[in-house]
Residue frames relative to the residue before (quaternion, step in Angstrom):
aa qw qx qy qz dx dy dz
M 1.0000 0.0000 0.0000 0.0000 0.00 0.00 0.00
R 0.3562 -0.7250 0.5564 0.1947 3.52 -0.97 0.96
E 0.3111 -0.7254 0.5796 0.2026 3.58 -0.95 0.85
S 0.3210 -0.7187 0.5775 0.2166 3.55 -0.98 0.79
Q 0.6395 -0.5209 0.3790 0.4196 3.55 -1.26 0.22
F 0.6665 0.4814 -0.3070 0.4793 3.61 1.18 -0.31
G 0.4768 -0.7333 0.3905 0.2871 3.59 1.27 -0.10
F 0.7705 0.2470 -0.1903 0.5560 3.64 1.14 0.07
S 0.4300 0.6546 -0.5104 0.3551 3.54 0.28 1.26
Y 0.1987 0.7614 -0.5958 0.1606 3.55 -0.75 1.04
S 0.3159 -0.7176 0.5880 0.1988 3.49 -1.35 0.28
F 0.6649 -0.4840 0.3740 0.4288 3.55 -1.28 0.03
A 0.5641 0.5729 -0.3841 0.4539 3.54 1.19 -0.42
D 0.6341 0.5145 -0.3207 0.4799 3.59 1.06 -0.67
L 0.6371 0.5548 -0.3152 0.4323 3.51 1.04 -0.85
W 0.7241 0.4434 -0.2383 0.4715 3.58 1.03 -0.81
Q 0.4496 0.6633 -0.4765 0.3617 3.55 1.20 0.35
V 0.7112 0.2650 -0.1988 0.6200 3.50 1.41 -0.26
P 0.0816 -0.8934 0.4373 0.0632 3.53 0.68 1.17
I 0.6260 0.5255 -0.3561 0.4530 3.63 0.99 -0.67
L 0.6758 0.4838 -0.2992 0.4687 3.58 0.85 -0.89
S 0.6963 0.4699 -0.2924 0.4571 3.58 0.78 -0.99
G 0.6599 0.5255 -0.2962 0.4479 3.58 0.96 -0.84
L 0.6867 0.4790 -0.2836 0.4674 3.53 0.99 -0.82
V 0.6048 0.5446 -0.3326 0.4764 3.56 1.13 -0.68
I 0.6878 0.4654 -0.2828 0.4800 3.59 0.85 -0.97
A 0.6582 0.4884 -0.3240 0.4725 3.60 0.90 -0.80
G 0.6469 0.5338 -0.3182 0.4420 3.55 0.94 -0.77
E 0.6298 0.5228 -0.3034 0.4878 3.55 1.08 -0.86
L 0.6797 0.4919 -0.3029 0.4519 3.62 0.88 -0.84
V 0.6550 0.4786 -0.3155 0.4924 3.56 0.96 -0.82
G 0.6591 0.5083 -0.3156 0.4556 3.63 0.93 -0.83
A 0.6269 0.5290 -0.3394 0.4604 3.57 1.05 -0.74
A 0.6585 0.4996 -0.3104 0.4696 3.61 0.97 -0.82
I 0.6387 0.5115 -0.3135 0.4819 3.56 0.95 -0.87
G 0.6639 0.4989 -0.3031 0.4674 3.61 0.88 -0.96
Y 0.6386 0.5390 -0.3454 0.4270 3.62 0.87 -0.82
F 0.7687 0.3697 -0.1998 0.4821 3.58 0.87 -0.91
N 0.7937 0.3727 -0.1698 0.4498 3.65 1.03 -0.57
L 0.6434 0.5107 -0.3609 0.4416 3.66 1.04 -0.43
P 0.5213 -0.7205 0.3889 0.2407 3.55 -1.04 0.88
S 0.4582 0.7099 -0.4540 0.2828 3.63 1.21 -0.13
P 0.4736 -0.6755 0.4796 0.2989 3.60 -1.09 0.69
D 0.6525 0.4942 -0.3101 0.4836 3.60 1.22 -0.38
A 0.4370 -0.7280 0.4749 0.2311 3.56 -0.67 1.15
F 0.6291 0.5468 -0.3315 0.4421 3.57 1.00 -0.84
M 0.6671 0.5109 -0.2948 0.4550 3.57 0.95 -0.91
R 0.6212 0.5286 -0.3329 0.4732 3.57 1.05 -0.78
V 0.6881 0.4655 -0.2955 0.4717 3.64 0.84 -0.95
W 0.6776 0.4947 -0.3131 0.4451 3.60 0.83 -0.91
L 0.6788 0.4946 -0.2939 0.4563 3.55 0.85 -0.97
G 0.6443 0.5037 -0.3328 0.4695 3.62 0.97 -0.74
G 0.6670 0.5286 -0.3049 0.4275 3.54 0.97 -0.81
V 0.7158 0.4346 -0.2581 0.4818 3.54 0.93 -0.90
L 0.6060 0.5267 -0.3676 0.4693 3.60 1.10 -0.51
A 0.6217 0.5518 -0.3264 0.4501 3.60 1.15 -0.61
L 0.5573 0.6112 -0.3892 0.4053 3.56 1.24 -0.42
I 0.5627 0.6240 -0.3913 0.3754 3.64 1.07 -0.68
P 0.7695 0.2849 -0.2190 0.5280 3.68 0.70 -0.84
A 0.6393 0.5818 -0.3619 0.3491 3.65 0.96 -0.69
Y 0.6598 0.5026 -0.3274 0.4526 3.65 0.88 -0.78
P 0.6927 0.4515 -0.3245 0.4595 3.68 0.68 -0.79
L 0.6504 0.5079 -0.3200 0.4654 3.57 1.04 -0.77
G 0.6465 0.5017 -0.3149 0.4808 3.59 1.03 -0.77
L 0.6318 0.5314 -0.3202 0.4646 3.56 0.99 -0.84
L 0.6499 0.5048 -0.3071 0.4780 3.63 0.95 -0.84
L 0.6728 0.4913 -0.3007 0.4643 3.59 0.84 -0.88
Q 0.6586 0.4958 -0.3095 0.4739 3.57 0.95 -0.89
W 0.6505 0.5257 -0.3106 0.4517 3.56 1.03 -0.69
K 0.6903 0.4735 -0.2720 0.4746 3.50 1.09 -0.77
L 0.7679 0.3887 -0.1898 0.4724 3.61 0.97 -0.87
Q 0.8144 0.0270 0.0066 0.5796 3.61 0.97 -0.73
P 0.0259 -0.8625 0.5045 0.0296 3.58 0.60 1.08
E 0.5943 0.5859 -0.3742 0.4043 3.61 1.07 -0.54
R 0.6434 0.5276 -0.3461 0.4335 3.61 1.03 -0.50
L 0.5661 0.5765 -0.3860 0.4453 3.61 1.18 -0.47
A 0.6950 0.4597 -0.2902 0.4705 3.59 0.85 -0.93
A 0.6893 0.5005 -0.2913 0.4354 3.54 0.94 -0.78
N 0.7802 0.2564 -0.1282 0.5559 3.56 1.18 -0.54
A 0.0953 0.8559 -0.5013 0.0836 3.56 1.04 0.87
V 0.6195 0.5492 -0.3583 0.4315 3.59 1.01 -0.68
M 0.6769 0.4673 -0.3016 0.4822 3.61 0.88 -0.88
V 0.6344 0.5072 -0.3550 0.4628 3.65 0.91 -0.76
R 0.6609 0.5076 -0.3186 0.4518 3.56 0.89 -0.86
R 0.6641 0.5003 -0.3081 0.4623 3.60 0.94 -0.85
L 0.6259 0.5142 -0.3420 0.4763 3.57 0.95 -0.80
G 0.6670 0.5057 -0.3090 0.4516 3.60 0.91 -0.85
L 0.6676 0.4829 -0.3194 0.4681 3.60 0.90 -0.80
I 0.6521 0.4895 -0.3349 0.4722 3.61 0.96 -0.71
A 0.6332 0.5218 -0.3291 0.4674 3.62 1.00 -0.80
A 0.6783 0.4991 -0.2899 0.4547 3.55 0.94 -0.92
L 0.6745 0.4824 -0.3069 0.4670 3.60 0.89 -0.87
L 0.7196 0.4265 -0.2846 0.4683 3.62 0.69 -1.01
G 0.6217 0.5372 -0.3432 0.4551 3.60 1.02 -0.70
S 0.6753 0.4974 -0.2955 0.4574 3.58 0.94 -0.81
V 0.6288 0.5242 -0.3082 0.4845 3.56 1.09 -0.79
G 0.6850 0.4848 -0.2783 0.4672 3.55 0.93 -0.96
L 0.6494 0.5126 -0.3088 0.4693 3.55 0.97 -0.80
G 0.6369 0.5135 -0.3151 0.4810 3.58 1.03 -0.80
M 0.6647 0.4961 -0.3115 0.4638 3.60 0.90 -0.86
W 0.6728 0.5044 -0.3038 0.4480 3.54 0.95 -0.88
L 0.6919 0.4925 -0.2726 0.4520 3.59 0.92 -0.91
T 0.7158 0.4233 -0.2461 0.4978 3.57 1.08 -0.67
G 0.4485 -0.7093 0.4385 0.3216 3.55 1.28 -0.21
F 0.2973 0.7735 -0.5053 0.2408 3.55 1.22 0.39
D 0.0815 0.7862 -0.6037 0.1035 3.55 -0.90 1.01
F 0.4189 -0.6889 0.5249 0.2728 3.55 -1.11 0.58
């Protein structure tokens, strides 16, 4: 992955350099969004889908990281910037979603 002068520039081609991690994160978000849509109590459908998707990041990223490490560990070292960014995004969104869910915040 090429670093830009601004430090935050990537493409989907960079994302798929760690295919197990990326695929599991996306699949986890989609499953979480579906579960959230049908099971969360919010009256707003978008909030149920969004909250379900971001709460699914909490287990999806560590599981994807573990599987990527077990099956293709060389790709983690070669794409450390993308792995770190995915982790930071997962941690940030997961924390916000968890905070919203625990406090009962709803639009």
